[in-house]
C-alpha positions as CSV (number, residue, x, y, z in Angstrom):
1,M,108.3,93.8,93.9
2,S,112.1,94.1,95.7
3,E,115.4,95.6,95.6
4,H,118.7,94.2,96.4
5,A,121.2,95.9,98.9
6,G,123.7,93.4,98.4
7,P,125.1,92.2,94.6
8,R,123.0,89.8,93.2
9,D,123.6,88.7,89.4
10,G,121.7,90.4,87.0
11,D,119.8,92.7,89.6
12,A,120.5,96.3,89.0
13,D,117.9,98.6,91.4
14,R,118.9,101.9,91.7
15,D,119.3,102.1,95.1
16,A,121.1,98.9,95.7
17,K,124.6,99.1,97.5
18,S,126.2,96.9,95.3
19,V,129.2,96.0,92.6
20,R,128.5,95.1,89.1
21,T,130.3,92.2,88.2
22,A,130.7,90.2,85.2
23,D,128.3,87.7,85.9
24,D,126.2,91.0,86.0
25,A,126.5,91.6,82.5
26,E,126.1,87.8,81.5
27,S,122.8,87.6,83.2
28,Q,121.2,90.5,81.5
29,R,120.9,89.1,78.3
30,G,118.4,88.8,76.0
31,V,119.1,85.8,73.2
32,S,117.2,84.6,70.4
33,D,117.9,82.4,67.4
34,A,118.7,83.1,63.7
35,G,115.2,82.7,63.1
36,G,113.8,85.1,65.6
37,A,112.4,81.8,67.2
38,R,112.1,82.6,71.7
39,V,115.0,80.9,73.3
40,T,114.0,79.8,76.6
41,R,116.3,80.4,79.4
42,R,116.2,75.8,79.8
43,T,117.3,75.8,76.4
44,L,119.8,78.3,76.9
45,L,121.7,76.8,79.6
46,S,121.3,73.7,78.0
47,T,123.2,75.1,75.0
48,A,125.8,76.1,77.3
49,G,126.4,73.0,78.9
50,T,124.8,73.4,82.2
51,A,123.8,70.2,84.1
52,G,120.2,70.0,86.0
53,A,116.4,70.8,84.7
54,V,115.6,74.2,84.9
55,G,111.8,74.1,85.3
56,L,108.9,73.8,82.8
57,A,108.6,75.6,79.7
58,G,105.6,77.0,78.3
59,C,102.9,74.0,78.2
60,T,105.1,71.0,78.8
61,A,103.4,70.0,82.1
62,R,99.6,71.0,80.6
63,Q,98.6,67.0,80.6
64,Y,99.2,67.3,84.5
65,R,97.0,70.1,85.0
66,A,93.4,70.8,85.2
67,P,92.4,74.4,84.6
68,P,90.7,76.2,87.9
69,D,86.9,77.3,87.7
70,C,86.9,80.8,87.0
71,G,82.9,80.6,86.5
72,P,81.6,81.6,89.9
73,V,84.0,84.6,90.3
74,A,83.3,85.6,86.5
75,T,79.4,85.1,87.6
76,A,80.1,87.1,90.6
77,A,81.3,90.2,88.9
78,E,79.0,90.4,85.7
79,N,76.2,90.4,88.8
80,A,77.7,92.7,91.1
81,D,76.0,96.3,91.3
82,G,79.4,97.5,92.8
83,Y,82.6,96.5,93.8
84,V,83.4,92.7,94.5
85,P,86.6,91.5,96.4
86,L,87.4,88.4,93.7
87,P,87.5,85.6,94.7
88,A,83.9,86.6,96.4
89,D,85.0,84.4,99.2
90,D,85.0,85.1,103.1
91,E,87.3,82.6,103.3
92,I,90.2,83.7,100.8
93,S,92.3,87.4,101.6
94,M,95.2,88.0,99.6
95,F,97.8,90.9,98.6
96,R,95.9,93.8,97.3
97,R,92.5,92.0,98.8
98,G,91.6,90.1,95.7
99,L,92.9,88.5,92.2
100,R,92.2,92.0,90.4
101,R,95.1,93.7,92.7
102,Y,92.5,96.7,93.5
103,G,94.0,97.2,96.9
104,Y,90.3,98.8,97.7
105,Y,88.1,98.7,100.7
106,P,84.8,100.8,100.1
107,D,83.5,99.6,103.1
108,E,86.6,100.6,105.5
109,T,86.8,104.1,107.2
110,V,89.6,105.9,108.0
111,P,89.7,107.9,112.0
112,N,90.4,111.7,112.0
113,A,92.8,110.9,114.4
114,V,94.8,108.0,115.5
115,H,97.3,106.5,117.6
116,K,100.0,103.7,117.6
117,A,98.4,100.5,119.8
118,W,101.2,98.4,119.7
119,S,104.3,97.2,117.7
120,F,107.0,95.0,117.2
121,P,110.0,94.4,115.2
122,V,109.8,92.4,112.3
123,N,112.4,93.8,109.6
124,R,115.8,93.6,110.1
125,I,118.1,93.6,106.7
126,G,119.7,96.3,104.6
127,H,117.5,95.3,101.6
128,T,115.4,98.2,99.9
129,A,112.5,96.1,98.6
130,A,109.1,96.8,99.7
131,K,108.6,95.3,103.0
132,S,105.5,92.2,102.9
133,T,101.9,94.1,104.4
134,P,100.7,92.5,107.6
135,R,97.5,90.2,106.4
136,P,94.4,89.9,108.3
137,T,92.4,86.8,108.3
138,P,89.2,86.9,106.6
139,D,87.3,86.7,110.1
140,G,89.9,89.5,111.3
141,E,90.6,87.3,114.6
142,T,94.6,86.5,113.5
143,V,97.1,89.3,111.7
144,L,99.7,87.3,109.8
145,V,103.2,89.9,109.5
146,A,106.2,88.2,107.5
147,G,109.9,89.9,108.2
148,D,112.7,90.2,106.3
149,T,114.7,87.9,108.9
150,G,112.4,84.8,107.9
151,T,109.9,85.0,110.8
152,I,106.1,84.9,110.0
153,H,104.4,86.5,113.2
154,A,100.5,85.5,113.9
155,V,99.1,88.3,116.4
156,T,95.4,89.0,117.7
157,P,94.2,92.5,116.7
158,T,95.2,94.0,120.4
159,G,99.1,92.8,119.7
160,E,99.5,89.6,121.4
161,H,101.6,87.2,119.6
162,R,99.6,83.7,119.2
163,W,103.1,82.3,117.7
164,R,105.8,82.7,116.2
165,L,107.4,80.3,113.2
166,E,111.1,80.8,112.1
167,T,111.5,79.5,108.4
168,G,114.7,78.9,106.1
169,A,113.6,81.8,104.4
170,G,115.8,83.6,107.3
171,R,118.8,82.1,105.2
172,S,118.2,84.7,102.6
173,L,116.3,88.5,102.4
174,G,113.1,86.5,104.3
175,F,109.9,87.7,103.2
176,H,109.1,90.6,101.2
177,G,105.9,89.0,99.5
178,T,102.7,88.9,101.0
179,P,100.6,85.8,102.5
180,A,97.4,84.8,100.3
181,I,95.1,83.1,102.9
182,V,92.4,80.5,102.1
183,G,90.7,79.2,105.2
184,D,93.3,77.9,107.6
185,T,96.4,78.2,105.4
186,A,98.7,80.6,104.8
187,Y,101.1,81.1,101.3
188,I,103.9,82.6,101.0
189,G,106.9,82.7,99.0
190,G,110.3,83.5,100.6
191,Y,113.5,84.5,99.5
192,D,115.0,81.3,99.9
193,G,113.4,80.5,96.6
194,E,111.3,78.3,98.7
195,L,107.1,78.6,98.8
196,Y,105.3,77.8,102.7
197,A,102.4,76.5,103.3
198,V,101.2,77.3,107.0
199,D,98.3,76.2,109.4
200,I,97.2,79.5,110.8
201,P,95.7,78.0,114.0
202,T,98.9,76.5,114.9
203,G,101.5,78.3,113.1
204,D,102.6,74.8,111.6
205,I,104.3,74.3,107.9
206,V,102.0,72.0,106.2
207,W,104.3,71.5,103.3
208,H,107.1,73.9,101.7
209,T,108.9,73.4,98.2
210,R,112.5,73.1,97.3
211,T,114.4,75.1,95.4
212,R,114.3,72.4,92.8
213,D,110.7,72.1,92.7
214,F,111.0,75.5,91.0
215,G,114.1,75.3,88.4
216,D,116.6,76.1,91.3
217,A,114.8,79.4,91.9
218,I,116.9,82.0,93.9
219,A,113.9,83.9,95.6
220,I,110.3,84.7,95.5
221,G,109.3,88.2,96.3
222,S,105.3,87.7,94.4
223,S,102.3,87.3,96.7
224,P,100.5,84.4,95.5
225,A,97.3,84.4,93.9
226,Y,94.4,81.7,94.6
227,I,91.5,80.8,92.6
228,D,90.0,77.1,92.8
229,G,92.8,74.7,94.5
230,S,95.4,76.5,92.5
231,L,98.7,79.3,93.4
232,Y,100.0,81.9,90.7
233,V,103.3,83.0,91.7
234,L,106.7,84.4,90.2
235,T,109.7,83.4,90.8
236,E,113.4,84.7,90.3
237,H,116.4,83.3,88.5
238,K,119.8,83.9,87.5
239,N,122.7,83.1,85.3
240,P,120.7,84.5,83.4
241,A,118.5,86.6,85.2
242,S,115.2,85.5,84.1
243,G,111.8,84.4,85.8
244,T,109.2,81.9,85.8
245,L,105.7,82.0,86.6
246,W,103.8,78.4,87.9
247,E,101.0,77.3,88.5
248,I,100.7,75.0,91.7
249,N,98.8,72.7,93.6
250,A,97.6,74.2,96.4
251,A,96.7,71.3,98.7
252,T,100.1,69.8,97.6
253,G,102.8,72.3,96.5
254,N,102.8,70.6,93.4
255,P,103.9,73.1,90.4
256,T,101.1,71.8,87.5
257,W,102.8,74.4,84.8
258,S,105.1,76.9,84.0
259,D,106.2,79.2,81.3
260,D,109.7,80.5,81.8
261,R,109.5,83.3,78.9
262,L,110.1,86.2,81.1
263,W,113.4,88.1,81.4
264,G,115.0,90.1,83.9
265,M,113.9,89.0,87.5
266,P,110.5,89.7,88.2
267,H,109.1,90.7,91.7
268,P,105.5,91.4,90.8
269,S,102.1,89.7,91.8
270,P,100.3,88.2,89.3
271,A,97.1,90.0,88.8
272,I,93.9,87.7,86.8
273,D,90.7,88.9,85.4
274,C,88.5,85.5,85.2
275,E,85.5,88.5,83.5
276,A,88.3,89.3,80.9
277,G,90.3,86.0,80.8
278,R,93.6,87.3,81.3
279,L,96.3,86.7,83.9
280,V,98.9,89.6,83.9
281,T,102.7,90.4,85.2
282,G,105.5,92.5,84.7
283,S,109.1,91.8,84.9
284,N,112.9,94.0,85.1
285,D,113.2,93.4,81.4
286,G,110.3,96.2,81.3
287,V,108.4,93.9,79.7
288,V,104.6,93.2,80.8
289,Y,103.3,90.0,79.8
290,C,99.6,88.3,79.5
291,W,98.2,85.1,79.2
292,E,94.6,83.4,78.6
293,F,93.4,82.9,81.5
294,P,92.2,79.7,82.7
295,S,94.1,78.7,79.5
296,L,97.4,80.1,80.2
297,E,98.2,80.5,77.0
298,F,100.1,83.1,75.7
299,A,98.4,86.4,74.8
300,W,100.7,89.3,74.2
301,S,103.6,91.2,76.0
302,F,104.3,95.1,76.0
303,R,107.2,96.9,76.6
304,A,107.5,99.5,78.3
305,G,110.1,102.4,77.5
306,G,110.9,101.2,73.8
307,E,113.7,99.0,74.8
308,G,114.5,95.6,76.7
309,G,112.9,92.9,74.7
310,P,110.3,90.2,75.2
311,D,111.0,86.8,74.3
312,G,114.6,86.9,74.9
313,E,114.9,89.6,71.9
314,A,118.5,90.8,72.2
315,V,119.8,94.5,71.4
316,A,122.7,95.9,69.9
317,D,125.5,94.8,73.0
318,G,123.8,91.3,73.7
319,R,122.1,93.0,77.3
320,F,119.0,94.8,78.2
321,H,118.6,98.6,78.4
322,L,117.5,99.1,81.9
323,G,115.4,101.9,83.2
324,A,112.1,100.8,82.5
325,Q,111.8,98.2,85.0
326,I,108.4,97.3,85.8
327,K,108.5,96.3,89.5
328,G,104.6,97.2,90.6
329,T,102.0,94.7,90.6
330,I,99.6,95.5,87.7
331,P,95.8,96.0,88.6
332,V,93.2,94.8,86.0
333,S,90.3,96.9,85.8
334,D,87.6,97.6,82.9
335,G,89.1,95.6,80.0
336,A,92.5,97.5,81.4
337,A,96.0,96.9,83.2
338,F,97.6,99.4,84.8
339,V,101.4,99.4,84.3
340,G,103.9,101.5,86.4
341,S,107.6,101.5,84.7
342,W,111.0,103.0,86.0
343,D,111.0,104.6,82.6
344,G,108.8,107.4,84.5
345,Q,105.6,106.4,82.6
346,F,102.0,104.7,83.9
347,Y,100.1,103.5,81.2
348,R,96.6,101.9,80.5
349,L,96.7,99.1,77.9
350,D,94.4,97.0,76.8
351,L,93.4,93.7,78.0
352,E,92.3,92.1,75.1
353,D,95.7,92.6,72.9
354,G,98.1,94.9,74.9
355,S,97.8,97.6,73.1
356,E,98.6,101.7,75.3
357,E,95.7,103.4,75.6
358,W,97.2,106.2,77.6
359,S,100.1,107.0,79.4
360,I,101.3,109.9,81.6
361,D,104.7,110.8,82.6
362,T,105.8,111.3,86.3
363,G,109.4,112.5,85.6
364,Q,110.5,109.6,88.0
365,V,110.7,105.8,88.8
366,V,107.1,104.6,89.7
367,M,107.1,101.4,90.9
368,S,104.7,101.4,93.6
369,N,101.3,99.2,93.6
370,P,98.4,101.6,92.9
371,A,94.9,101.4,93.9
372,I,91.5,101.5,91.8
373,D,88.4,102.4,92.8
374,P,86.5,101.0,90.3
375,D,83.1,102.2,90.8
376,A,84.3,105.5,90.7
377,G,87.1,104.7,87.9
378,I,89.9,106.6,89.5
379,V,93.3,105.2,90.0
380,Y,95.7,106.4,92.8
381,L,99.4,106.3,91.9
382,G,102.3,107.1,93.9
383,G,106.2,107.1,92.5
384,D,109.6,108.4,93.0
385,D,108.8,112.1,92.7
386,H,107.1,112.5,95.9
387,Y,103.8,112.6,94.8
388,V,100.8,110.4,95.0
389,R,97.7,111.0,92.1
390,A,94.2,110.5,91.5
391,L,93.4,110.0,87.4
392,D,90.7,109.1,85.5
393,A,91.0,105.7,84.6
394,E,89.3,106.5,81.3
395,T,91.5,109.2,79.8
396,G,94.3,109.4,82.3
397,D,93.7,113.1,83.2
398,V,95.1,113.9,86.9
399,L,92.4,114.7,89.2
400,W,94.4,115.9,92.1
401,A,98.5,115.6,93.0
402,T,100.1,115.4,96.7
403,D,103.4,116.1,97.8
404,V,104.0,113.1,100.7
405,G,107.5,114.5,101.6
406,G,109.5,111.0,99.5
407,R,109.5,108.3,97.1
408,V,106.6,106.0,97.5
409,I,107.4,102.5,96.5
410,G,104.8,100.2,98.4
411,S,101.2,99.6,98.2
412,I,98.6,102.4,98.1
413,T,95.5,101.8,100.0
414,A,91.8,103.3,99.0
415,T,89.2,103.4,101.5
416,A,85.7,105.1,101.8
417,E,86.7,108.4,102.3
418,S,90.9,108.0,102.5
419,I,93.8,107.1,100.6
420,L,96.6,105.2,103.0
421,V,100.1,105.4,101.6
422,G,103.7,105.2,103.3
423,S,106.6,107.4,102.4
424,Y,110.3,107.7,102.0
425,D,110.1,110.3,104.9
426,A,109.0,107.8,107.6
427,H,105.6,108.5,107.7
428,L,102.0,107.1,107.1
429,Y,99.5,109.7,105.7
430,A,95.9,109.6,105.3
431,L,95.1,111.6,102.5
432,D,91.3,112.8,101.3
433,R,89.9,110.9,98.5
434,A,87.9,113.5,96.9
435,T,90.5,116.3,97.2
436,G,94.1,114.7,97.7
437,D,94.6,117.0,101.4
438,R,96.1,115.5,104.0
439,R,93.8,114.2,106.7
440,W,96.8,113.2,109.3
441,R,100.1,111.8,108.9
442,I,102.0,109.6,111.8
443,K,105.5,109.5,112.5
444,N,107.8,106.3,112.3
445,R,111.3,105.0,112.3
446,G,112.3,103.6,108.8
447,H,110.9,103.9,105.6
448,V,107.4,103.1,105.3
449,T,106.8,100.5,101.9
450,S,104.5,98.0,103.3
451,G,100.6,98.7,102.5
452,A,98.7,100.0,105.2
453,I,95.5,97.3,105.8
454,P,92.5,98.7,107.3
455,R,90.1,96.4,109.4
456,G,87.5,97.5,111.4
457,D,88.8,100.3,114.2
458,R,92.7,99.0,113.2
459,I,95.2,100.0,110.3
460,Y,98.2,97.5,110.2
461,Y,101.6,98.3,108.3
462,A,105.2,97.9,108.7
463,E,108.1,99.8,107.7
464,R,112.0,99.0,107.0
465,G,114.8,99.0,109.4
466,V,116.7,102.0,110.0
467,F,120.5,102.2,108.6
468,S,122.8,104.7,108.3
469,N,125.1,105.6,105.7
470,Y,123.1,103.0,103.2
471,Y,123.2,105.4,100.2
472,D,127.2,106.2,100.5
473,E,129.1,103.9,98.8
474,D,131.8,105.4,100.3
475,A,130.7,104.7,104.0
476,E,130.2,101.4,106.0
477,T,126.2,100.9,106.3
478,V,125.3,100.3,109.8
479,F,122.3,98.9,111.6
480,E,120.6,101.4,113.7
481,E,117.5,99.8,114.7
482,P,114.6,97.0,113.6
483,G,111.8,98.4,111.5
484,Q,108.5,97.7,113.3
485,A,104.9,96.6,112.4
486,Y,102.2,98.6,113.8
487,C,98.7,98.7,114.7
488,L,96.5,101.7,114.6
489,V,93.4,103.3,116.7
490,P,91.3,105.9,116.5
491,D,91.9,108.9,119.2
492,E,89.5,108.7,122.0
């Protein structure tokens, strides 16, 4: 998920220091024809006389794709006595740990007290997006850290650099998504609108796409999902503000399928439930979109906040009603999708048809990535009201709520006994999973908005750069110091 600090057509993030232009109004338009049929971005631009191809619509490229095999993943889920990170493969690692995006590490424990073993600067851009989460390789011997300057760092668990890779993403807002790691290759999208495959042992680029490969995408804030040789990622487009879901051959970087029905620039990372046969994501139009998987036939949409429109449906003034944006990644579990929205609501939706099963009103924007313990049936949620909540996944009942001193917009991590969560108050917190009581917190420089990843006796995370006057429209924003990537270790 991401927000913009500078003006970009169609993005209306509340923390951005920007000026709305006439292009912004145009780019937020939802359009339908007289008969109510869906008008895609491609059709809209073609009608307007815009030259150039803009992605593949719906099933146009279906003849070129070989649907991935969900069988091994679904079988692993059906046969498991407890939680299995999906895909169940010790050579695959991705954002929120697996395809279902649980953010759950049941075999990891959090020390009673910690200190910083090392840190180094990674983030320098005045951009309010949650920062990329450090991603250890499956063997734990290398940690990849992507920064908002477009540089990818590979370090050892003790903090020594193996290599640094500067990419074309440095021309824009760098990286905010998290790499998906498959064997010796890492896949990550940048705010230059390109997708990179990087050889982990050497730091060499294996391949990278061009913006024209993704219909002139302007950004990729989404973290790729990987299954059976295919990657799934969202791209952002402007004029009008819209998005596309892509399937990509991981070996070559060639797109094999796409659907450009999304409106509003989408930031979440797609979640896949092979057992339920669904792929789910959300977008800045306040809509949850769901496809059958692996067929990728469109299944349903759900509109948060009751306004904004799926399928390009226009409201009275021809623009989406903002305020229900869905920026957080949507985890899927137990036949349901769990969705936070800027309308202040947190929803449980039925994966089969998209119907609402329950919702709770937090009173403030919800844009963090929730964690789920599927064995206990508990969802852990953060929001702009400064609270982290534990919810009964079946009923939505609040089991506990803890104030963490600032907004929570990044990823929540659940471990065997603790919840790890970063806050706008510049602390990383460890909360007791059963009670929500604070176990410890550690002070940092900037807002802590990446996920915190436990691996062995270490915890990795990153923060934003530090800026003064950032939220003062009448004062010049001043860069004070870079945001760091950190490693915590137990106290002796």
